[in-house]
RODREN-101620 format. One record per residue (C-alpha): x, y, z; residue in three letters. Coordinates in nm, 2 decimals, always signed. Last residue first. Layout:
N
NODE      c1      c2      c3  residuo
NODE       X       Y       Z      ALA
...
This chain:
295
NODE      c1      c2      c3  residuo
NODE   +8.24  +17.39   +7.86      ASP
NODE   +8.31  +17.02   +7.88      ASN
NODE   +7.97  +16.91   +7.75      LEU
NODE   +7.96  +17.14   +7.45      PHE
NODE   +8.32  +17.10   +7.36      ALA
NODE   +8.29  +16.73   +7.40      SER
NODE   +7.99  +16.70   +7.17      ILE
NODE   +8.14  +16.93   +6.90      ARG
NODE   +8.48  +16.76   +6.91      ASP
NODE   +8.33  +16.41   +6.88      ARG
NODE   +8.12  +16.52   +6.59      LEU
NODE   +8.41  +16.69   +6.41      GLU
NODE   +8.63  +16.39   +6.46      ARG
NODE   +8.37  +16.14   +6.33      ARG
NODE   +8.25  +16.35   +6.04      HIS
NODE   +8.21  +16.09   +5.76      ASN
NODE   +8.19  +15.76   +5.95      TRP
NODE   +8.01  +15.88   +6.27      LEU
NODE   +7.81  +16.12   +6.06      VAL
NODE   +7.66  +15.85   +5.84      ALA
NODE   +7.46  +16.12   +5.66      PRO
NODE   +7.57  +16.43   +5.48      ARG
NODE   +7.60  +16.81   +5.55      ASP
NODE   +7.60  +16.80   +5.93      PHE
NODE   +7.33  +16.99   +6.12      VAL
NODE   +7.43  +17.14   +6.46      GLU
NODE   +7.15  +17.31   +6.66      LEU
NODE   +7.21  +17.48   +7.00      GLU
NODE   +6.93  +17.47   +7.25      ALA
NODE   +6.83  +17.69   +7.54      ASP
NODE   +6.45  +17.69   +7.53      PRO
NODE   +6.40  +17.34   +7.39      LEU
NODE   +6.11  +17.34   +7.14      LEU
NODE   +6.29  +17.50   +6.84      GLU
NODE   +6.60  +17.27   +6.87      ALA
NODE   +6.36  +16.97   +6.88      LEU
NODE   +6.19  +17.08   +6.56      ARG
NODE   +6.53  +17.13   +6.38      GLU
NODE   +6.64  +16.78   +6.49      ALA
NODE   +6.32  +16.63   +6.35      TRP
NODE   +6.36  +16.83   +6.03      SER
NODE   +6.70  +16.69   +5.97      ALA
NODE   +6.54  +16.36   +5.88      PRO
NODE   +6.66  +16.06   +6.08      HIS
NODE   +6.58  +15.74   +5.89      VAL
NODE   +6.61  +15.89   +5.54      GLU
NODE   +6.94  +16.06   +5.63      ASP
NODE   +7.03  +16.30   +5.36      GLY
NODE   +7.11  +16.60   +5.58      LEU
NODE   +7.23  +16.57   +5.93      CYS
NODE   +7.11  +16.62   +6.29      GLY
NODE   +7.27  +16.72   +6.62      VAL
NODE   +7.07  +16.89   +6.90      VAL
NODE   +7.28  +17.04   +7.18      LEU
NODE   +7.09  +17.13   +7.49      ALA
NODE   +7.13  +17.35   +7.80      ARG
NODE   +6.92  +17.31   +8.11      GLY
NODE   +6.58  +17.47   +8.17      ARG
NODE   +6.34  +17.21   +8.03      TYR
NODE   +5.98  +17.33   +8.05      ALA
NODE   +5.96  +17.37   +7.67      ARG
NODE   +5.99  +17.00   +7.64      LEU
NODE   +5.62  +16.96   +7.72      LEU
NODE   +5.55  +17.11   +7.38      ALA
NODE   +5.62  +16.76   +7.24      ASP
NODE   +5.28  +16.65   +7.35      GLU
NODE   +5.19  +16.28   +7.39      ALA
NODE   +5.56  +16.21   +7.40      LEU
NODE   +5.75  +15.89   +7.30      ALA
NODE   +5.44  +15.81   +7.09      PRO
NODE   +5.27  +15.47   +7.11      ALA
NODE   +5.32  +15.14   +6.93      ALA
NODE   +5.68  +15.22   +6.86      TRP
NODE   +5.82  +15.03   +7.16      ILE
NODE   +5.64  +14.71   +7.04      SER
NODE   +5.91  +14.63   +6.78      GLU
NODE   +6.17  +14.59   +7.05      LEU
NODE   +5.97  +14.30   +7.19      GLU
NODE   +6.16  +14.08   +6.94      PRO
NODE   +6.46  +14.08   +7.18      ALA
NODE   +6.80  +14.11   +7.02      LEU
NODE   +7.08  +13.86   +7.02      GLY
NODE   +7.37  +13.85   +7.27      ASP
NODE   +7.64  +13.63   +7.10      ARG
NODE   +7.52  +13.64   +6.74      GLN
NODE   +7.45  +14.01   +6.77      LEU
NODE   +7.79  +14.08   +6.92      GLN
NODE   +7.98  +13.87   +6.67      GLU
NODE   +7.80  +14.02   +6.38      VAL
NODE   +7.86  +14.38   +6.51      ARG
NODE   +8.23  +14.32   +6.57      GLN
NODE   +8.27  +14.15   +6.23      ARG
NODE   +8.10  +14.44   +6.05      LEU
NODE   +8.29  +14.71   +6.23      HIS
NODE   +8.62  +14.54   +6.14      SER
NODE   +8.51  +14.49   +5.79      TRP
NODE   +8.42  +14.85   +5.74      GLY
NODE   +8.74  +14.98   +5.89      ALA
NODE   +8.95  +14.75   +5.67      PRO
NODE   +8.75  +14.85   +5.36      THR
NODE   +8.49  +14.64   +5.18      ASN
NODE   +8.22  +14.88   +5.27      ARG
NODE   +8.34  +15.22   +5.38      VAL
NODE   +8.23  +15.42   +5.08      ALA
NODE   +7.90  +15.25   +5.06      PRO
NODE   +7.79  +15.40   +5.39      PRO
NODE   +7.72  +15.12   +5.64      LEU
NODE   +7.37  +15.04   +5.77      GLU
NODE   +7.31  +14.80   +5.48      ALA
NODE   +7.61  +14.60   +5.60      GLU
NODE   +7.42  +14.51   +5.92      VAL
NODE   +7.15  +14.32   +5.74      ALA
NODE   +7.40  +14.14   +5.51      GLU
NODE   +7.62  +14.06   +5.81      ALA
NODE   +7.32  +13.92   +6.00      ILE
NODE   +7.23  +13.69   +5.71      MET
NODE   +7.59  +13.57   +5.67      ALA
NODE   +7.63  +13.52   +6.05      ALA
NODE   +7.33  +13.28   +6.06      GLU
NODE   +7.14  +13.27   +6.39      GLY
NODE   +6.82  +13.28   +6.20      SER
NODE   +6.66  +13.50   +6.48      GLU
NODE   +6.93  +13.75   +6.43      VAL
NODE   +6.85  +13.78   +6.06      ALA
NODE   +6.48  +13.81   +6.13      ALA
NODE   +6.54  +14.08   +6.39      LEU
NODE   +6.77  +14.27   +6.14      LEU
NODE   +6.51  +14.25   +5.86      ARG
NODE   +6.23  +14.37   +6.08      GLU
NODE   +6.45  +14.65   +6.21      LEU
NODE   +6.54  +14.77   +5.87      ARG
NODE   +6.18  +14.75   +5.74      GLN
NODE   +6.06  +14.97   +6.04      ALA
NODE   +6.32  +15.23   +5.96      ALA
NODE   +6.25  +15.22   +5.59      VAL
NODE   +5.88  +15.29   +5.66      ALA
NODE   +5.97  +15.62   +5.82      PRO
NODE   +5.88  +15.66   +6.19      ARG
NODE   +5.55  +15.77   +6.33      ARG
NODE   +5.56  +15.74   +6.71      GLY
NODE   +5.50  +16.11   +6.77      ASP
NODE   +5.85  +16.17   +6.92      LEU
NODE   +6.05  +16.10   +6.61      PRO
NODE   +6.40  +15.96   +6.66      ALA
NODE   +6.68  +16.21   +6.74      PRO
NODE   +7.00  +16.20   +6.53      LEU
NODE   +7.20  +16.30   +6.84      TYR
NODE   +7.03  +16.47   +7.13      LEU
NODE   +7.29  +16.60   +7.37      VAL
NODE   +7.19  +16.70   +7.72      VAL
NODE   +7.31  +16.95   +7.98      ARG
NODE   +7.21  +17.02   +8.34      ASP
NODE   +7.00  +16.70   +8.37      PHE
NODE   +6.70  +16.60   +8.58      ARG
NODE   +6.54  +16.95   +8.61      ALA
NODE   +6.28  +16.89   +8.34      PRO
NODE   +6.15  +16.57   +8.50      ASN
NODE   +5.86  +16.43   +8.31      ALA
NODE   +5.93  +16.61   +7.98      ALA
NODE   +6.30  +16.55   +8.03      LEU
NODE   +6.25  +16.18   +8.07      LEU
NODE   +6.04  +16.15   +7.75      ARG
NODE   +6.31  +16.36   +7.57      CYS
NODE   +6.57  +16.12   +7.69      LEU
NODE   +6.37  +15.82   +7.56      ALA
NODE   +6.35  +16.00   +7.23      ALA
NODE   +6.73  +16.06   +7.23      ALA
NODE   +6.79  +15.69   +7.31      GLY
NODE   +6.57  +15.60   +7.01      MET
NODE   +6.80  +15.81   +6.80      SER
NODE   +7.11  +15.86   +7.02      VAL
NODE   +7.08  +16.02   +7.36      GLY
NODE   +7.36  +16.19   +7.55      VAL
NODE   +7.31  +16.28   +7.92      ALA
NODE   +7.45  +16.51   +8.18      ARG
NODE   +7.41  +16.53   +8.56      THR
NODE   +7.50  +16.16   +8.62      ALA
NODE   +7.49  +16.05   +8.98      GLY
NODE   +7.60  +15.70   +8.89      SER
NODE   +7.30  +15.52   +9.03      LEU
NODE   +7.07  +15.80   +8.94      ASP
NODE   +7.17  +15.80   +8.57      ALA
NODE   +7.10  +15.43   +8.55      VAL
NODE   +6.77  +15.49   +8.71      GLU
NODE   +6.67  +15.77   +8.47      SER
NODE   +6.77  +15.58   +8.16      LEU
NODE   +6.58  +15.28   +8.28      GLU
NODE   +6.27  +15.49   +8.35      THR
NODE   +6.29  +15.66   +8.02      ALA
NODE   +6.31  +15.32   +7.84      LEU
NODE   +6.00  +15.20   +8.02      ASP
NODE   +5.81  +15.52   +7.94      ALA
NODE   +5.92  +15.48   +7.58      PHE
NODE   +5.72  +15.16   +7.58      SER
NODE   +5.74  +14.78   +7.60      TRP
NODE   +5.49  +14.51   +7.53      PRO
NODE   +5.63  +14.30   +7.67      GLY
NODE   +5.76  +14.06   +7.94      PRO
NODE   +6.09  +14.18   +8.08      PRO
NODE   +6.41  +14.14   +7.86      ALA
NODE   +6.72  +14.17   +8.06      GLY
NODE   +7.04  +14.34   +7.96      SER
NODE   +7.32  +14.13   +7.82      ARG
NODE   +7.34  +14.32   +7.49      GLY
NODE   +7.00  +14.47   +7.40      HIS
NODE   +6.65  +14.37   +7.50      GLY
NODE   +6.63  +14.62   +7.78      ARG
NODE   +6.85  +14.92   +7.73      PHE
NODE   +7.23  +14.87   +7.72      HIS
NODE   +7.45  +15.10   +7.92      PHE
NODE   +7.73  +15.35   +7.89      PHE
NODE   +7.83  +15.57   +8.18      VAL
NODE   +8.11  +15.82   +8.12      ARG
NODE   +8.29  +15.96   +8.42      ARG
NODE   +8.47  +16.30   +8.40      GLY
NODE   +8.57  +16.47   +8.07      THR
NODE   +8.41  +16.41   +7.73      VAL
NODE   +8.66  +16.35   +7.44      GLY
NODE   +8.58  +15.99   +7.37      SER
NODE   +8.22  +16.03   +7.46      GLY
NODE   +8.06  +16.00   +7.12      LEU
NODE   +8.30  +15.72   +7.02      PRO
NODE   +8.15  +15.51   +7.31      ARG
NODE   +7.80  +15.51   +7.16      THR
NODE   +7.84  +15.23   +6.91      GLY
NODE   +8.04  +15.01   +7.14      SER
NODE   +7.76  +15.03   +7.40      ILE
NODE   +7.51  +14.88   +7.16      ASP
NODE   +7.25  +14.97   +6.90      GLY
NODE   +6.93  +14.77   +6.80      ALA
NODE   +6.74  +15.10   +6.85      LEU
NODE   +6.97  +15.38   +6.96      GLY
NODE   +7.21  +15.41   +7.25      HIS
NODE   +7.18  +15.61   +7.57      ALA
NODE   +7.50  +15.76   +7.71      PHE
NODE   +7.52  +15.88   +8.07      VAL
NODE   +7.75  +16.16   +8.17      THR
NODE   +7.92  +16.20   +8.51      ALA
NODE   +8.07  +16.53   +8.61      PRO
NODE   +8.28  +16.45   +8.80      ASP
NODE   +8.57  +16.21   +8.86      GLY
NODE   +8.70  +15.92   +8.66      THR
NODE   +8.68  +15.78   +8.31      GLY
NODE   +8.49  +15.47   +8.20      THR
NODE   +8.18  +15.31   +8.33      ILE
NODE   +8.02  +15.02   +8.14      LEU
NODE   +7.67  +14.89   +8.18      GLN
NODE   +7.45  +14.58   +8.14      GLU
NODE   +7.10  +14.61   +8.27      VAL
NODE   +6.89  +14.41   +8.51      ARG
NODE   +6.53  +14.53   +8.53      VAL
NODE   +6.38  +14.54   +8.88      GLY
NODE   +6.25  +14.89   +8.88      SER
NODE   +6.52  +14.98   +9.13      PRO
NODE   +6.78  +14.88   +8.88      LEU
NODE   +6.98  +14.56   +8.89      THR
NODE   +7.33  +14.60   +8.77      VAL
NODE   +7.53  +14.38   +8.53      LEU
NODE   +7.89  +14.47   +8.47      GLU
NODE   +8.11  +14.54   +8.16      THR
NODE   +8.46  +14.43   +8.09      ALA
NODE   +8.61  +14.61   +7.79      PRO
NODE   +8.56  +14.46   +7.44      GLY
NODE   +8.76  +14.16   +7.32      PRO
NODE   +8.96  +14.23   +7.00      LEU
NODE   +8.81  +14.14   +6.67      THR
NODE   +8.98  +13.87   +6.47      PRO
NODE   +9.21  +13.98   +6.20      ARG
NODE   +9.11  +13.97   +5.84      GLY
NODE   +8.87  +13.74   +5.66      THR
NODE   +8.62  +13.54   +5.85      ARG
NODE   +8.29  +13.69   +5.72      PRO
NODE   +8.00  +13.47   +5.83      GLY
NODE   +7.88  +13.13   +5.71      THR
NODE   +8.05  +12.91   +5.97      ARG
NODE   +7.78  +12.90   +6.23      ASP
NODE   +7.76  +12.73   +6.56      ALA
NODE   +7.48  +12.87   +6.76      ARG
NODE   +7.50  +13.00   +7.12      GLN
NODE   +7.27  +13.30   +7.10      LEU
NODE   +7.28  +13.49   +7.43      ARG
NODE   +7.00  +13.72   +7.54      PRO
NODE   +7.15  +13.85   +7.86      GLY
NODE   +7.06  +13.79   +8.22      GLY
NODE   +7.36  +13.63   +8.38      ASP
NODE   +7.23  +13.27   +8.35      PRO
NODE   +7.19  +13.29   +7.98      PRO
NODE   +6.86  +13.36   +7.80      PRO
NODE   +6.74  +13.08   +7.56      PRO
NODE   +6.75  +13.17   +7.19      GLY
NODE   +6.59  +13.46   +7.02      PHE
NODE   +6.45  +13.61   +7.33      ARG
NODE   +6.08  +13.63   +7.41      GLY
NODE   +6.10  +13.55   +7.77      ARG
NODE   +6.23  +13.66   +8.11      MET
């Protein structure tokens, strides 16, 4: 393993053990998250995962770029059966193989995590949605149902603001300073929730997680090539799909969601009327996803 901001810990994650007193310390401390486990995939990559719920069916959740398990858990709160959350390479306590990386690598990890749990359904967020599309193009029969939430572009051309946000976040994490990380993370929050108890709680949790686990700089290399050479390959998918987009999101334009809904033969499209869906439409989003997967 290499390329981490800070030396990797013995258990495989990109820890950053730096004393820093500059971060937000007001309010109650964040509660510890649920216990996760480290599993070694057939490809040799070690990933961190969390399984909640019991029984079948099993649904695997793939987070977005620089995201984490805690950010995808709300999407599965109403989904029945087992829910499998994991960290892609370079995130959380998952390993960071030598780069450069590609969407093919992410699709392999998603497939192997799903195989280990016997998952027949999948939810992908942004980058995770693009990795899921890559997997569906290669193996159209892999999942019965999929949810593509705020999908990232499949052609490798992302908005400049998305690249700038990642560059800023990686630099902040590399600094190890909580104040710099908090400033970068706060830009992701809608103005209405900043300086609110919910906003501060989210901010503290994200800062603590990023200081503890870090992010791998190889993440930037993922976008060097398209997720799919031809998006028309998705027409071979024969399962059911729910594609969720929103208006006003400069990082995830609604047109990308609309394009995916046109490509997938049996797809439903849901477009929310404003960005920051998890903040502005949390209950509606959760109910829409759970109704689709539980049907």
